[in-house]
Each structure stands twice: as C-alpha cells, then as structure tokens.
N, C-alpha and C positions, 0 to 999 in steps of 0.2 A: 272811572273805568269799571265796566261791568265785571261781575264775579259770578261764580256758580250760584244758581238759585234766583238770580235777577231775571226779570222778564226782558226778552229781546225787544228793543224798540224799533230797530230797522233791520229788515232782512238783508242778507248779503254774505260776502266772504269775510271771515274774521281770522286774524292771525292770533294763534294761541301760543303763549309763552308759559312754560311750566316752571314751578319753583325748584330750587336746588339742583338744577341741571338734570332733572328727571328724564327729560328727552328733549330733542331739538324742537325749536319752534316750527309750527306747521299751520296750514290753512284748513278751515272748516266752513261749511255753510250753515248759517243759523237763520231761522225763520221768525219774523215778528210775531209776538204773542206767545211764543213758546219760551221755556226757561233755558238759560245757559246751563249746560250739564256739569256735573262734578267729574273729576278725574279719578280713576281707580288707582293711580300711582302717586299722586301728590295732593296737597291740601288746597291750594289756591291758584289754579291756572288763571292767567290774565287774558282777556279777550279784547282785541283792538280791531275796530272796523277797518278793513283794508279796501273793500270794494262794495259800496252799497248797491242793492238791486231789489226791485220790487218783485215779489213772488207772483208767478204767472196767474195764479188763481185769484189774485186781488187786483190785477191790472184791468183797467176799464175796457180794453179791447178783447179781453179773454173771459170776462165774467159771464156766467150763464145768464140769459135773459129770464126775468121773472115772468111766470105764466099768470095771466090775469083772467 
C-alpha cells in the first residue's frame, strides 16, 4: 500500500485513511509520477486506489503533436 513519499504509479482517485481517527477517510486525485503527499495532522495516511484514470495530458488522443 503506498505511503507518503512514494511515487504514484497510476493516476486516479485515491481513498485516504488517516491514522488515529485524525479525520474521516476522503478521496483525492493523485497523478502518476508525482509523490504521495504527507499529512499535516498525522504520520502515515494510507492511500488506496479507488478509481484509476489516465491523466488527460498523457492520453494518446490529447497529447500534443510533435513538430518536425
């Protein structure tokens, strides 16, 4: 299970569960290649992929064409 500081492997909506009942679980969007963030209120939030999605900028139908 990914933890803060790990690189996001798959873009999508992640369910975040915080430790010690810091706050209620909630959903966030994470982008592949970026790092899972740290929480300001607890040590080790857990990220679970709820809905994978490809970032629009990396989708083959939306990529900018290379100028040659």
